[in-house]
N, C-alpha and C positions, 0 to 999 in steps of 0.2 A: 427404478429405471431412470436413466439419465435422459435429459432433453436432447433433441437432435442437434449435433454440433454444427450442422449447416446453417441453422438459425443464428448461432453465435457468429459464424463467419460473415453472414449477411449484415448482422448488427454492427460489426466493426468495419465493414466495407472491404473485406479481404476474401478474394475468391477461393484460395487454397486449391490449386490444381492437384496438389498431393494430399489427398484426404488422410493418408496414413500419418503425416506429420501432425495434422490437427488432432487426430485421435490420440497420438502419443503425448502431445502437449497436455491433454486433459486426463491423462492416466497417472494416478499416484503410485508411488513405489509399492504400496501395500497391495496393489492389484496385480502385480506380476513383474517379471524382469524387463519387459518392454514398457518403460515408464518415462516420466518427463524430467528426470534429474539432469541429464546431459543438455536437454533443451533449456532448462532453467539456467544452467551455467552460461549458455550462449546469450540468452535473453537478458541476464543480469549485466553482462558486459555491454550489450547493445544499448540498454536503457541508460546506463551510466555515461556512456560516451555521448549519446544524443542529447541528454539533459545537460551535460557539461557544456557542450557546444552551444545549446540554446541560451544558457545563462551567460556564457562568455559574450555572446552577441547582444543580449538584452542589457547587460550591465557593464559597459565598457570602463567604468571608473571603479568597479569593485575589485578589491585585492584578492589574492589567492585564497586566503583564509575565509573570507566572506563567501566567495564562490563555493568553496568546499562545504561550508555550513548550509548554504542554500541547497546544494545538490543532495546532501545527506538528508535534509528535511523532505525533499521531494521523492527520493528513492528508498526511504526506509520502509520496513515491513508493514507498518500500520497504514501508510499512505497507499502502498500497492494493494493491500487488502481492501481498502475502501474503493479503489478503482475497480478491483475485481468484483466487489459487490454491486457496483454500478452497472456491471455487465451481466449480473446474475450468474457469475461464473460457477458458483457452487452447484447450480442445477445441471451443469454439463460434465461434472467430474465423474470419473470412474475410480471408485475406491474399493479397497478390500473390506471384508466383512467387519473386522474390528474397528476400522475408521468410520464405517457407516453407522455402527451401533453407538459410537461415541460422538457423533455429530461432526466428523472431520470436515465435511463440506462447508462448515461455517467457521472453521478455525483460521485465524489470521495467517499462520505460517503456511498452511496448505494452500490458501487462496493466493497469497503473495507469490509462492513458488510457481503455481499454475499460471499466474498472470505473466511472470517472467518467461515461462516455457512457451506460452502462447505467442509472445513476441519473438522469441527465438525461432519458433516454427515459421512465423511469417517471414522472417529474414531468409531462412533456407528455401522457402517456397517461392518468394518473389524478388529477392535481392535487397540490397541495402537501401536504395532510394525509396522503395515502397515501404519497407519496414520503418525507416526514419520518419516518413510521413505519418505512419500509423502511431508511432510513439508520440510525436508532437500533437497529433489530433486528440489522443487520449489524455495527454497531460496538459493540454492548452488551458483549461479553466484554472488549474492549480498554478501553472506558470504565470498566468495573468494576475494571480493574487499574490505572487511572490515579490517582495521588495527587498533590496539590499539591507536596509536598516533593520527591518523586522526580522529577517532571517539570520541576522548576526547574533540574535539572542534566542535561547530555547523557549518553547511554549510556556513552561512554568514561570520563567522569569518575566516574559511579556505579560502574562495574565496577572502576576503579582504586581508588577509596576503599574499596570492599567488600573487595577483596583485601588492601589495606594493613591494614585492621582485623583481618583474619584472619592477618596476618603471612605472607602467601603471595607468591610471585613475581608481578611485573606481567605482563600479557598481552603476547604477541608478535603484531604485525600484519605481514602480508606480502602484497604484490600478486602474485596468482597468474596473472592474465591481464588483458590490455587489448584490448577489442574495439570494434567499431563504426567509423564514419567518423571522420576526424580532427576534424570539427567537432561530432561527437556521440559522444564516446567513452564506453564503459562500463568500469568497473574491477571486477574480481573480487578481493576481499580476504579473507584468512583471519585469524581471531583464535584464538590457541592458548593454553591454560593448560598449561604444560609439566609442572607437578606433578600434574596430574590426567588427562593424556592426553586432553584435550577440545579439539575444534576446531570452529569454526563458520565458514561462508562466506556472503558477501553481495555483491550488486552495487550500484553507485552511479554516478551521472553524474560524480562526482569521486572522487578517492582518499579524501578526508575523509568524504564521505557513505557510501562503501562501508565504511570503518572504523567509523563510527558504527552502521551497520546490522549489521555483524558483531558489534560489542559488544552491541547490543540482543539479537541472537539468542543470544549467550552468556548474558546475564542471564536470558533466558527459559529457556535450557537448564538453568541451575543453580537455577532457581526463585526468582530475586531480581529480580522485575519491579517 
């Protein structure tokens, strides 16, 4: 049984006069034809534009390539899934039996898609200005941590360079599990700092994405974001 969606609406400060939009945003395609795929499409576009605008305003000296890399870091699947987990979004999802049995409510891809759909629904329910404010509010902590110089390099490179500057061993990456269907695999990768007994884990649609996400988690763990 899923949690009451109205509690989620209150948590994000969105009234949702149209309860059907909120319900649709939280319904995975495995649960039926009235699902969140179209809202996900809308939310993806909304997030991309609002974050691009915010970065453009915050970093007036950053070039197009740097801005694109910063935006990619902020709107990638792993980041959206983390934001979704911060809202306990998985507890509100309606999933089909197969996804329920395989723990779909905790999967990065499903959480990220539902997060986008939720924002798409907020846009249709209350208009652009309200949805823009919601996007900025949810992303503000990560926007505040974003810097032009840091975001110009990917997490694995930043972690490696930081460790080298400290004259410490390089991180070790290991694939711990591979799941999903052959055409939509997910990789669980660990990132370990052997000299500090620290380990982070992250999922991704490819090994490289999972390694980047695990490196980002490690950067956050050691406070070097």
